[in-house]
N, C-alpha and C positions, 0 to 999 in steps of 0.2 A: 773418286777418292773421297769426295764430299759425302755420298751415298754411304761408303764405310763408315765414315765417323759418327754419322747419325745412328748406324745402326749398332755399332759397337758397345758394350758393356763393360764399364768400369766397375768391379766388384769389390767393394771394400767389406770385409767381413771381420767382426771382432771375434779374437779367439786368443786362447792360450797355449802355449806351445814349448817345445823343448828340444834338444839336439847342437851340437857344437859344431863349428867350422864353417861359417858362411863367408863364402870367397868366390871370387869370379872366375870361372874355368873356361880355358880355350879349347877344351875338348868335352866329349859327351860325359855327361853323370851316370855314376853306376845307379843301379835302383837302392842300395843302402845311402847312397849319398843324396837322392832326392827324398828318401825317408828321413833324413835327417836336416833336409833344408826347408822342405815346403810344408806349409801347413796341411797336416793330415798326411803328408808323404804320397805316396804313389797311389793310396785309395783316390785322393783328390783329383790326380791328373787321370785317372782312368773314368771317373766320372765325366769330367770335362770332354774327354776325347769321344767318348760314346754319344755325349749330347752332340757335340758338333756334328759327328757323320750323320745322327738322327736327321738333325734339322737340315743338314746339306742334301741328304736322300729326299727328305720332303719337299724343299725348294724345287728340286729337280722333277720330281714326280707331279706336284701341284701347278707348276710353272713350267711345262716345257719349252715354251718359246724364250724363256730368260737365257741369256747367253751364261756360260759356264762361270766366267769371270764375275758375273752378278750374283750367280747363285753364292758363289764362295763368300763375296762380301756381306750377302744377306743373312748366311748362316748364323752368325759369322763364324770365323774359324781361328779366332785368339780369344785367350781369357784373360783378363787382369784381375790381379789379387793384391790387397794391401791390408796387413795385420799387424797388430802388437804381439811381443811375446817377451818371455822372459830374455835377457843377454845371453846369445849363443845356445838358445832353445825354440830356433826358428820352427820346426816341425810339431813341438807339443801341443796335443790338444785337451790337455788338462790343466786346470789352476796350477799357478807357480806355488811352490812350497815354500814357506818362510817361517822363519822363528819367531816365537812369540818375543813381542816388544820391538820387533824390526822396524827402525826408523829409515832406511833408505833402500830401495828396491832396484837393482838395473834391469834398464829395459831396452827393446829397440823396436824400431819400426822398419819392416820389412815388406817388398813389392817384387811381384815377380809377373811377366807376360808368359803364357803357355801358348803354343802353336799346335793347332790340331793337324790331324793326319794329313790333311789336304794340302797343307804348306811346308811338308816335310819329305826328305828323300825316301824313296826313290822320286825324281822328277818326272813330269808326263803322265801322271796316273789321270788327270783330269778329274770331275766329279763323279764318275759313275763306277769307280773303282770297287771290288768286293771287300767286304770289312775283315781284312786278313792282317797278321802281323806283318807279313811282308810288304805290305801296303803302308806299313807306320802307323797303324791303329794300336793304342795299348788294348790288348786283348785281357788282361788280369791285373788284380790289385796288389800283384806279385812281382812285376816286371814294367819297370818305367819305359822302357821300350824309347831310350833318348835317342833322337836321329838329329843330323845336322839339318838346318833349314835351306830351303831352296835358295836358288840365287836371288837376289834383289831384282825386282822387275814389276810389273804390271799385267803380265799374262796370267793364265789361267791359274798355275800351281805356283807362283812367286809371290812370297811376302811383299807387302806393300809398306808395311810398318817399320820404322828403322829404330824407333825408341819413344818411350812415355816419359816425359819430363815433368818434375812437381817442383812447386816451390813452396813452402812452409809459412803461410803468412802469420799465423799465431797458433799458441798451442796453449790449453787450459783444462783444468779438472773440474767438470761440469757435476759429477755426482760421487760422491765418497770421499770428499774431503782431501785436502792436502795441495801438493803443486809439482811442477816438474821443473827440472833444471837440466842443462847439458844443450840443448838445441835452440840456436839463436834465431828469432825472426828475420826470415829472408833467405834460410838456408834452403839448398836445393839438391835433388838427387833422382836419378834416372833409372829406368829399365832399359838398357839397349841391347840391340841384336848382337848375338855371338855366334860366330860362324859354326861354332863346334856343339852347339845344343839346341833344342826347343824350348830349354826352360831359359828365360832371360830373366836372371834375379838381378836386382838391383844391390849396392852395398847397403847394408843395412844403417839406418842412422841410431846411433846410441843416444840414450839419455837416462836420467835418473828419475825414479818417483818418490817424492817424499811425503808420508801419510803426516796428518795433523798431529797425530800422536802415533806412540809405537804401536804395530799390528796386534791386538789382543783375540782375533777371531777370524773366521772365513768372512771374506769381504768381496765385494765387485767395485770397482771403480771406472767410471765413463770419464775418457779424455778426448777432447773435442779439436780437431786439427782443422784450420782454416786453410785450404789448397787451393792453388791454380795449377792447371794441367796444360800443357802443349804436346800436341803429337807431332812426330817427324815422320815422314815417309820418302821413299827411294829417290823422288826427283826432287829432294832437299827442300820438300816444301814442307813449312811447320804451319800447324793449324790449331786453332782453339775456337771456344764458344764465347760468343760476346753478346749478349742480351738475346739468348736463344738463338743467334743465328751462326754459322762457320764462317771463319775468316781466317786470313793468311797472315801468318805475323814471321817474326824472324827472332829465332833465339840467339846469343841469350837474354838479350835486354828487351823483350818485348812482354813480359808476365803483365805488367800493369794494364795493356789493352785488352785482357783477357778476364771473363767472369770468374770469380772465387767461389767455393762452396765449402759448406761445413761439413765434415765428416766424424762422425762420433764414432769411437773403438772402444771396446770395452776390454779392460783387463782383469781377471780372478786372482783371488790370493787364497790358497788353502794352508790354515795354520798346521805347523809341525806340532802336534799335541804333545804336552810333557805334563803329567799331574798324576797326584794319588790321592783319591777321595776317602775319607774315614767317616763313616755314619756312627753317631754315639744318640743315645736317646735318655730322655728323664721323665720320671712321672711325680708329678708334685714336687719338681724341684730335686728330685732323689734319683741318683742311678743305681739304688740297692732296692731289694723288695720292700713293700709298703703295704698299708691295708687301708681299706675305705669300706663303707657302708652301701648297703642298697639305696637307691633313687638319689645317691651324691654323686657329685663332679668330681672328677680329677683330671688335673692339666698335664697334656701330654706335649711334650718339647722334643721334636727331632732335630740335630743338630748334624751337618756335614761340614768338615774342614777340609782345605787343602792346604799346601806348602805356600808361604809366601811368595815365592819364585817359580811356582807352577803357573803353567796355561790356563784359561779359562776351560772348564771342561769341555768334552763332546756332549749332545743333548743325551740326556739319561732319563731312564724311569725312575724317578725318586718315589718312594714307596714305604708308608707306615702302615703295618700290618696289625692286626689285632688276633689274638689267639686265645682260645678259653680252655680251661683244665677243669675237670669234674672236682669237686671237694676231695681231699686226699691225693690228688694227682699232679700237684705241681711239679714242672720240670726241674730237674737237678741243676746244679751249676755246671754240670758238663753239658747235659741238653740245651742249656740257654747260652753257650758262651758265644762269644763273637765268631763270626765266620768272614776273614778277610778276602778268602780265596775260595768262591762258591760256584759250581756250575749250575746250581738249582736257585728258584724262585723262593722266595719266604717260606711260603706254605709247604712247599716241598723240602725246604733244607731244615726247619724244625718240627719234628714227627715225633717227639717223645710220647709214651703212652699216657692216656687219660685225656688227650686232647678231643673237645667235641665241638670246634669251632675254629675256622679261620678264613679271615676275608680281609680286603684292604679296608684300612679304615681313612687313609688319605694317600692320593696319589696325582701326581706331575707327572704326566708321560714323556715330556720333553724338557726336562729343567737342565739348564746350562748355568754351572755353578760359575759365577764372575768373582765373589769375593772369598777372601779365606776363612770366614766362619758364615755359614748360613745356618738360621733358626727358624722353625716354624713353632707357631702356639696353637694349639687345639683343646676345646674343652670336650670332655668325654662325659657322657651320661650313662651312670650305670644304672642299668634295668634292676628287676627284682628277681636277682641270681641267688641260689643257696650259699648260706654262710659256708665259707670254706672254699667257694670257687676263686680260681685263680684266673685274673683277666690280664694278660701279658701284651707288651707290644714291643715290636722290634722296627727298627730304621733300617733302609735296604736302600742301595743305588745298583742300578744294571750296569754301568760302565764305570767302574771304580778307578780305571785307569785307561791310557791313550790305547791300550794292547786290546786284541780281540778275546784275551783271556786274562784273568778271572771274568767271568761272566756278571757274577754279583759279588757284593760284599755287603755284609748284614752286621749290624752292631748287635752287643749283647743284648738279650732280653730281659726287659724289666717287668716285673709281675707286682699286681696290687691284688691281694688276697682279699676277699670279702669276708669283713668282721663286722662286730658289732660294738658300741659304746655303751655299756652298762647305765643306767640311770638309778639314782635313788629319789625317794620323796619322802619326807617328814610332814607328817599330818597332826593337826591339832596342838602344834608347840613351836617352840622356836629351836633354833641351832645355834650353840655357842661353842666357840672354838678358842684356844688359846694359840693358836697358830693359824697357819693358812687355810684357807677352805677351795680346793680346786677339784673341779670334775669338767668333763669334757662335755662339748655339745655336738650335736649332728645338724648340718644346713642341708636338707634335701629337696630335691624338685618334685612338689607333689602337684601334679595335675598343672602344670605350667607354672606355680607360683613357688619361690624359694621360702620354706619354712624353717624354723629353727627348733629343736626339741633338746631340752637338757633336765638335770636333775634341778629340782625346786623344794621349797618349804614355803608350808603354809602361811607362818607368820613372817619372825623377824630373823636376821642372822647377823651375829655379833663376833666378829672375828678380829684377834689382837692383829693379824697381819693380813693381808689382802685376800679378796674374794673372785675368784675366777670360774665362770662359766655356770655358777650356781645362782639361781632365781630366788629371790625372796617375795613374800605377797602373793603366792601362787601364779607367779607370772607365766610359768611354761605348763602351766595345768590346761591349757586349750590345746588342741590338736595342732600344735606348731605355731610359732609365735612369728609373724611376719615382720621383717625390718627389726629383728632384734638387736638391742645395744646395750651397753652399760646401763643406761637410765631407765628404759621401760622394762629392766629384769631386776630392778635393784630398788623398788618402792620402799620395803624395810629391810634396806641393808644399812645398817647403822655405823656412823663414824664421830669420834670427837676430836680428832686431830686434821689440821690442814683444812682445805676450802670445803665447803657443804655444796658447792655449786657442781651440777653433774654435766659431764659432756661425755661424749663416747670415749675419750682418751682417759678420764679421770679414772685413777685407781680405786676401787671400789674396797672397802673395808677399813682397817686401821684403827679399830675401837679399842682404846687403853681400856682394858679390865683387868682387875686385881683379884678377881673373884676366883675360887677354884671348885672342884668336884665337893657337892656337900657331903659330908661324912656321915651317910646314911647308917653305916655299922654301929654308930653310937647309938642310934635309938633303939639298936637290937642287940645288947649285951649278951655276950655267951660268958660261960664259967665251965670249970670241970664237972659240974654236974649237969652241962647242957648235953640233951641227947644227941648221938651222932645220926646222921641221915644214911640211909641206905640208897642202892641204884635204884631199887624199884618201889621206894616209898611214896614217890608221886601218884602211882597207879594202885597203891595199897590202900588208899582214902584212909589213911590213919589220922591221927591227931593233928590239928592245928598247931603252931608255935614257932619258936625259933629253934635252928638245929646248927650243928657244927659237922667238920667232915673228918673221918678220921682216916688221916693219910695227907698226902699231897695231890690226891687227883678221885673225882669221881663222876662216872657217867649216869645220866639221868636218862632213863627210859621215858618215851612220850607216856602222856596222861590226860584224862577229861579231869579237870577241876571241878568239883561239886559244888554246890551253893553253901555258901558259909565258912568253907575251910580256906586258910591262908597258911600258907608256909613262908618260913625267911629262912635261907640257909646263908649263914655268915662264916665264911671261909676265905679270908682276904689273902692267904698264903698259898690257896690251893687252886687248882684247875678244875674246872667243872665242864664237862663235854655233854652236850644237848644231843642224845641220838633219835630222838623221836618229837613227833608235836607235841607241844603243850597247849590245852585247849580249856579255857574257861567255860562252864556250863551256860548252854543257851536255853535253858529252861527258864521258868517265870521266877522273878524274883520279889520277894513282899516286903523287904526291908532294905535298908543301907548294909546291915548286919549280915545280909545273904550274898552279898558280892564277895566271890572267891578272889583271891590274889595270891601269886607267888613271886617273891623277892630272891634273887640270886645276886650275892655278893661275894667277888672271888679276886684272886689275881688274874686269871685267865679263865675267859668263858668262850669256848669253840664250839659252833654249832654245826653239826653234820650235813653234808649235801642233801641227804633224801629229806631234810626237815623243813617244811614249807612254813609253819606258823608257830610262834613262841607268844605266847600271853604270859608275860611275866615283866617283872622289873628286872634289868640288865646293868648289873654295876660292877665294873672293874677297876678298883681303885687300890689293886697291890702295887708290889713293887714295879712289876711289867704293867699292869693296868690295861691289858689288850683284850678285846671283843674280836674275835675273828668267825665272820659269817659262813665260813665253809673249810672244813677240815682238811686245809690243804698239808697242814703239820710242816709248816715253813718257821723258820727261825728270823726270818725278817718279812718287812712290809713289802720288800721286793723281791718277785719271785724269778728264780732262774732255773734253767735246764728241766728237769720232769716236773717241777713244781709248777711250771706256766700254765694259764688257764686256756680251756679252747671251748668252744661253744658246745662243746658237749660234755663239758665238766663245769658243775656248779651251776646247772641251769635250770634249777627251780627256783620261782620268785619267793622271795622270804617275806614274810610280815611279822614283824614284831609290834605286840600290843602293850604299851608300857613304856614308862620312862627307860633312855638309854644313856649311862654316863659311863666314860673310860678315858683313859690317858691317851691310848692309841685304839682308833676303829678301823679295823681292817677289811674292807669290804671286798667281797671274794665272788660274788653271785653273779652270772652271766647271762641271765633268764632276760625277757623284756626286748627291748630296742629292737622291734620289727621293722616290716617295711612299711611304706604309706602310712596312715593314719596312727597305725600302731609304734610307730619309730621312739614315742616317747614312754612306753610302756616300762615300769622300772623293775629293777632286779631286787631291790630291797624297799621295803615300805617301813618307816618308823611312825606308829601310830599312837599318839599319846590322847588316850581315851579319857573320858570324866570319869569312869569307873576308877582309874587310880586316885584322882584327888578325892573322891568321896570316899574310898576305903582309908586312904591317909589320914583324912579329917577324923574319921571315926576313931582310929586307932592312935591319934597323934597326942593325946592327954592333955595337960592344961584345961579341963572341964570343956573339950572339943572346940577349943577356939582357933579360928585361923589367925596365925600371930606373924607379922611382919617382922621378918629376921633382918633384913636390910633395905636401904632404898637408894638409889641413884638418879639424878635427873638425866634424860635421855635428849640428845638433841632433835631436831627437826629431820624427818626423813629424808631420803633424797627423792 
């Protein structure tokens, strides 16, 4: 018996299990009952019995001189198993399903002693019997083949063991956090002989696991039991191990004489997921269609939300996908709508015509969403794509709910259309405004450096209200200004109110100015005898002088103005349409009197889209006082509907060589603003050349003197 004790195996397995009805039976168990009570069910018993039989036969073949009873002992012919399970779920081999936030899980401690075929009826088989069902061997995983144990005794086929007795000295959670309640240290239990079955189950010990906080995901907990074990045999002998040696003791008072041992058992929990993920996305903080320029950067923010009472999500493929569409092929609202129930990945779900690129922009292949709102922030550098290209982004998750379907949920697609921010340049003069001076700038990454491009004035800017985006002192004349701010773009931007100290947050401008547009028409009076100017008179090379317009409008065809010729069209109530280039001669001039000059004074001056150069004074000082640089035929500065500009509309660069004065300057050109170093190329250039001063001086009268009209003291420049 001592030999058996040394050779026997106490098998302690960490497992997770299920099924109801753990009770002691006085008769054999059915296969269904074993499948509900035993860890792993009949499959486990089948493996045990086959191993016992193999080892028993091996003992007999390798050591024929060994007595049959010794072979039974060495085989050995018992199997012991202790395991944890959910309460009433003894046989379950999968994790315990728990709801989100569970704070208490009922568990049980299970033990069993299994008798191999050598120790069950029919008795008298010895140790050399064939492996057959009738000999008590479990032959398949679908038949528990429960048998009564042979009578108690010590001969060949009689079980010697009568019970295995356990005392729980302590119990603690050593991994996974939390604690257990319901088992008092010193509690005992036993797996005792049952004359009706080969499966000797103990009565399970019930206790509760209390996690440190509500369970919020799949987890595994290790519980350590400190146990003392005493084995009892048919001769009413109780034995245990003490300091590595087998000693005889007496139940139930002798546990303190025996060695104890720590036994770690694990129990796993599988969360009953219940959640719904909703992906959304913004580009530059907008969920609607936007625009951007080549070489610039946009900020892409994918967000995934779930309900406040939802569980954490399963591990899901969180993906931001970039899709590009050729100019003129932007997806429609229907094509780009959100798809909350999709069987397709993003590139297969959004397939509208014109798409020429689709690829993952960002990806987390196993993201678990633990917060109600999860947002990512990513910078996207726009390449040198053609104007009109749509760059679109969609946010997707592969497991939007706890169910197997749908496979994907996609946000609506948010697109950025590649456009341009047209610039203007003022050469040779100042810019004076009785209102705001506002223009946009372009911040672009050029060869790894952020450079800013914008509109600029060669000299000063005087604005009654604030100046935004427009540089004075030629600040943006370089190929992109590094580290641009209000201060280094406003060297000649004047103010005479408030603080004159510059800082990046200072409002630039606010120059109080009571001056108005000079009355140039008064210098060129008309009367009933003043001749009318015809549509083709510029090109007819007719006489110089002052002219008026017959009616409310006139269209001026383009012309080359030869040396010595000057024309003043004084029609402050009319609309003048410029339909072709007006160019001063580029021939050699011998004197100031040879300088050609054209002065147009009108209520409205509208320049056709094909016109690229206008050498003339443009003065709009009528009741409307509008200069429109492209013939949109709009009634307002704000364009709507079919009036809206595109990169293919009004895209010729316009250069005006001469003074420009107006109550309203409607800048319509869309040229320039290319990529790279060409990002600052202007759509309109207003060039106040010296020839205008020289001609005006010649024709100013008063003995050709330059006379000061008024003076004002300017503050120091910023």
